[in-house]
N, C-alpha and C positions, 0 to 999 in steps of 0.2 A: 959452446963453451961454457964452463960453468964459472961463475963468480962466489968469492967466498969475501966476507966481511967478520975478521975475529972479534970487532968491537958490537957484534949485534946485542951480545949478552949484555955487555956493559953500558947500554944507552941509559942514561939518567933523564926520563922524561917527567916532567914535574906533574902529570896528571895520567894516572892509568886506570885504579878503580876509586870512581868518585860517586860521593852520594848527594851531590848538589845539584841545584839549579840556579840559575841566574835571574833573580827578580827584584825590581823596585831598587835596582842600583847595586845589589850585591848576592854574592855566592849564598843561598841558604838550603837547608837540609831539604830534599825532595819529601813530598808527602806519599807519593806512590812506593810502594815497598816491592816491587815486582824489579829486576835486573835484565838488562841487556847486553850480551857480551861483545866485548870488542877482539875480533881476531886477526892475527898477521896473515894475510892470504898468501904469504912466500913461505909459511911454515906450519901454518894451521895451528900456530899458538894461540891459546886465551891469554892475552897480555894485558886486558883492561876489559872496565864493565862500567855503565852509566844506570840511572833510574829510568824507570819507564814510568813517566810522568802520568797522573790520573786526573780527574775532574776537578778534585780539589787544587793541584798545581795549576792546571789551566785557566781556571776561575782566578786565581791570586794572580797571573801575568796579565790577562786580559785586565783585570780591576787596576792593575798599577797602569799599564799601557794607558787606558781610558783616563784615568787620574791625571797621569803627566800628560795627556792632550789636552782634557779640558779646562784643568788648572795650573798646570805647569808652566815654566817660563817659555819652554822648547818652540812652540808654535810661534810665540809672541815677540821671539827674536828677529831681527831683519837677517834675511839670507846671509848677507855678508856677516854676521856676528856666527851664524851657524856654518859658515865655511871655514872660519878660522877653527872651531871644532876640527871639522874634518881633515884641515891641515894637521894637526896636532894627532887625530888617531893614524895618520900615515905614517908619522914618524914612530909613532910607537908600536906599530905593525911592524915596521922593518927593523926594530931592535929586538924584535923576537922571531926573525927570521930563520934561524936555525933549527931551534926547538919545534916552532911549526912545522917546518919541512920534515924533520924526522917523525914526528907525529903523524902526519899525514902519510907517509909514505909504509909505516907499520899499519895504519886503518885498513888502505886500501892498495897497497903494493904498487903505487904510481912510482918509477924510478924516480931515485933522489934527485937528479938533473932535472927534472919535471917540478918537483916539489919545492927545489930550492928558490925557484923563481915565482913561488905563490905569493910570498910577503911583498916583493917587489911589485908585481903586478896589481897587488891589492891596493898598495899604496898608490900606485899610479892611478888607478879608480878615482879613489878618494880625491886626489889633487886635483885631476881633470873636473870631477863633479865640482870641486870647490869654484873652479873657475868661472860656473855656470850662475854665480850668486848675482850678478846684476841683472840676467835674465828675468830673476824673481822680484828683485828690488826697486827695476825701472818701472815707473807708472804705464800703464797701457791705457790710452784714451783715444777713442774713436768718434770721430763724429759722424753724426745721422747723413746717409748719401742723401737723402731726399727734405732734409729740416734743417739747415745749417745752424740755426741758434740752439740745437739740442746736441748732446754729446754722451756717450756712454765709458763709466770707467769700470774698464774689465780687472777685476781680482783673481789672482791665482791663490787659492786656498789650498793648504794640504787636504789630502783625502780623508785621513782620519787615522784609526788603527788598522796596521797592516799584517796579515800573515805571510811571512816569508818562508819557503820552503825550498831548500836545495838537494842537488843528489849527491852521490858519492864519488863521481868521478872527479869533480873538481869541487870539492866541498868548502875552498875558502873563494875563488873569485866566482861561482856561481852563486855564492851567497851575496857576495859584497857588490856585485854588480845591480843587484835590489837595493841593499842596505845603504848603500852611498846616496842614491838619488831620494829614496825614502826619506833620510836624514835632512839632506839639504831641502827638501821641501817643506819640512818642518812634521812630517809624521810620527808617530810613535808605533812601536812594533812587537810581536813575538816572533821570533825566529826558531825553526826548527831544523836542525841538519837530518839529512840520512843516518838510519840506525847503525850501518856499517861505518859510518865516520863521524862520531859524536865530539871526539876529542880536541880534534884540531881548531874548530871555531871556536874555542873558550879563549884562544889567543886573540881572537880579535874581540872578543867581548871584553877581554881583561885591557886590551889596548884603550877600547871605547870609554871606558871607566876611567883609565889612568888619565885620558884626554879631558874630563872634566864634562862630558855628556850629563846630563840631568839624571837622576833617578828616575826609573819606570820608562824611559824613551825606548829602550832596546831591552829585551827580557828573552832568555835563551832556554828554551824547555828541551828533554830529549825523549823520544819514543817511536813506536812501530808505525806503520801506516796508518794503522786504526786510530790511534792517538792523531794524525795526521789531517784524518777526515773529520775529526770533532773538532780540530782548530779550525779547520774550513768552515764548516758548518756554524761555529759559535755566533750567537746574536750580535757580541760585541766587535766582531770583525767588518771592517767598512771596506778592505780591499785584501786580494789574494794574489802573489807571484809564487809561482811555481816552476821549475826546473826538472823534467823527469820525462819518463817514458808516455807515448803518446797513450796507451790505454790508461794508466792513471790520470793523464791530463783529460781526458774525455769524462772520466768521472768527476774530476773537479769543476770542468766547467760546466758540467750539468746541474752540480749543487749550486756554483755560482749564477747559474741562469735562473735556475727556481728562484733564490734570493734575490734576484737582480743585484747583485754585487761584482763591481769590476773585478777582471781578472787578467792576469798576463801569463802566459804560458808560453815555454820554451819547450820543445819537445823533441822527438826522433827524427832520425834522418836518413836517405840513402842516397847520398850526392856522387857525382860522377865528375871524374877529371877527363877532360877531352884533349887527346895528343893530337895536334895537327900534323899534317904531312909535313910542314916545317920546322917543326919542333926541334928543339936543342936537348937530345937525351942526357946531356952533362946536367942541362939545368933542371931536367926532369927527375932525374936520379937524384940530385942535392936536395929537392924538394919534398921527393916520393913519402919518406917516413913522418916529417912534419904535417903533411898535407892530407896524408891518406891513412897513417898507423899511427898518429899521435897517441901516447898513454897507453900505449899496446892494445889500439885499436877502440879503445873505449871513451870516444869523443864523438859527439851529437852530429858536427859539420863535417868530419872528415869525407873526404871522396872516396869511399871504397869499392865503386865501380870505375875501372879504368877503361875508357872507350879508344881505340887504336884503330888507325886507318889499316886496311888490309895488305897494303903496300908496305906497311913498316910493322905490320903486327909481330912476327915473331921477334924481330930485334927490340921491341917495347918489351914483350914477356922477359926476354932473355936479362934486359938492364933492370928490371923489376926483381927478378928472381936474385941478380947478383947482389943487389943492392940489400934487400932484405936478408939473404942468406949470410951475408958478412956482419950483419949486426949482432951484437951479444945479448944472449938472453939468458938472465941470472937473478941474483939477488937483487933487489931495487935498492937496498942501500949500497951498492957498490957503484962507485963513479963510472964504470966501463960500461954498465948496463944499459941497454936501451929496451929491451921488453920484459916487463915484469911479468906477474902473474895475473889472473881475471882476480877481480877484488872480492868477489863472492862464489860460494860453492853452486849456487843456483846459475850464475852466470856462466861460469867454468862447464857445467853440463850443457848450457843452451847453446854453448861455441862448439863444445864438440859436436852435438847435435847437427850442427849447421857442416862440417866438416864432413860430416858421415852421408848427409844428404847430397852435398856438392859431387862427391865419389859416385854415390849412387846413382845419380841422374848424367852422369858420363862427364862431367867436368875432369880436367886433366891437372893433377896436382905436380906443379914445376919445382916447387919447393914447401917443404913443410907435408901436412896431409896426413900425418900420422896420428890415430886417435888411441883411445886407452890402451890398446894392445901394447903398443909401442911408444908410448910418448916419452920424452927425455925427462930428467926429473932433476932440474939445477939446484933446488933443496928439497930434502924429504919433507912430505908432507905439504909441498907447495901448490897451489893450483895453475900450473902452467900449461899453456897449450901452443903448440909448435906454431910460429909465424906462419902462414900458410899462403899462398898464390896460387889460383885457380886459372888455367887456360882454357880455351874453347868453352867457355862460358856461353849460354844461349839467355835470351832476356824472358824466357820463361821458368827456369831455374829457379829454385828457391832463394840460394846464395845470390841471385842478381836484383831479386824482387825485396825482402825482407831484410830489415836492420839486424845487423849480427853482433855489433858490439863487441869486437875481439878482434885477435891479430888474422884477419882474413880479407883477401882482396881477391875482387873477381875482374879478368881481362876479357872485355867484349871486344868483336870488331865490327867496323862501319866501311861501308862504300863510298859515301860521299858526307859532306859536312850536313847537309839535310837529314841524312840519316842519323848522324851522332848527334844532333839537336832531339831530334824524335826519340831517340834511345835514352839521353839524360832527363828529359820530361816525362816518360813512361814511367812514372811514379807516382804514389801518392804522396810522399813528401815535397819538402822543397825549403831545404835548409842552407847548403852550401852548394859549393861547386869550385872547378878550378878550370882555367883553359890554357893549355902549353902550346905556345907557337911563337917562332922568332918574329913576323910580322904583327907586332903588337895592336895595330889599328883594326886589322883582320881578326885577330883574338878578342878584343873588344868587343867586335860586331857579335861574335858567335856569344859571348857571354851576356849580352843583352837579350838573346834568344832564349836564354834559359830561364825555366819558370822556377825561380828560387829566390830566397831573401838575399843570401850573398854570395858572389863569385869572384874568383881570383884569378889574376892574369900571370901567370909563370910563378906564383906563389899565394899562399893563403894566410892571411892572419887577421885578428879582431882590431879594429879601431876603436879606442875609446869615444871618439868624437863621432862616429858613424852609426846609424841604427843596425841592429843586429836582431833578426828573427824571422821567423819562419812562414811558409805559406802551407795551405792544406792541411795535411795531418801534422806538419811540424810546427804549429802553434797557433797563437793569438798574439797580437800585439809585438812591441818591439823593447829591447833593452839597449843602453848605452845611447851615447849622443843627446841632444837636447830631447829627441822623442822619448828615450826613457825616463827622462826628469817628468815629462808632461804625465805619464802613466799614473804619476802619484800627486796630482793636480786634481783638483774640481774649479769650477770656473762660477764666477757670479758677475753679472753684469748689471750694474748700477747707472740708471739714466738720469739725466739731471741737464736743466738750462746751461749752456755754456756762460761763463760771465763775460761781463761786457765791462768796458771802461778802464 
């Protein structure tokens, strides 16, 4: 089914072709003269562009952030005072929700029903993070275990100037889960969005300025991966946080290791959904797209391998195929659309390559599976890959081993729970996962055996109050929760004699 939106050409977005970056509290003309285009992946139209920041822009932003950290008021406010700013930021972001959503959708093709929730989710992260202020403000005094007349006062200090780098699939929330705790901790920062999605984040920066966050605390530069490398390696950076691919994450980890610089990395995944013998397939079908194909499969934690018991294998395959086959692929600005385009031309070619390899290795496409010669085209010029479910997949196939990052699911079979857990853990990644089963105690026991950072039982969702992070090739460190805040702190122990009398 093709969806059309007559108002596409009439969208009045405030930022399209921009010449500025945000440094020291205001939008200023970029020094870099090169341009990076912004293309709508649903149509192929180049509708915007931003500057490629250069070394002069980088130096200006780092200098502003360092000055704000060393001399400005932000790190010297109480956490409760910073929290009030975060609450105002949340309100300001929500006031920009619709324009933010439309801009995001035009940048990366995420369905509007997905991007429309970005502002509310970002606001929720800011509000939750603000609630952690007492953790920072309450004194932490620890007695010496062997000398009761002595004690240590443990100060939690902001780590310093942070480089925050987000990917293109969720450009708002994957930046905000870094930005909010860094702000509450008292850090200053330079943020760099992915080059395909440089415009929607400007709404967040605008909200930060409107909320009264002091100049220099948050600075925004735009640029390519090469510029991102220069940011990571700049001597004025004290901490790096990055979400993106595992290969790029390895490069950043190597640079930070060389520089002895703390780093948080949230990287790729190849997660599994284990369907137990007693699973309710209505529950499975209701959560399938959200848990296994969210954002047209362009989500790091989703469970793109479905592990089904031999006794119910064809039943699971048929239900998955019916669910995916009934979902609309079309213009991401249409409310009916579930599956949009691939965000970039390179990702489009990558996903088509996986589909071809799946067919060549003997997997059975029960829905989708057409490659370049027979692809549907919901919109002319769009980067649409037909949602595809492969059955008869074996663990050695490429589609079962590597992260695809597109609308492709693989269904594998297992004979018993031990084999299901072994299959789920037979990966270099460890980010997400889900277990479907009516006996939730049994499902929880299976979830605890999965070697991964997060697992859902009959649903999957991120909890702002619980740590989210990957194991193995899926990253280092965690975001969300008190653990995510701790990543932006450095500790000082002051030893003293206890007061008497």
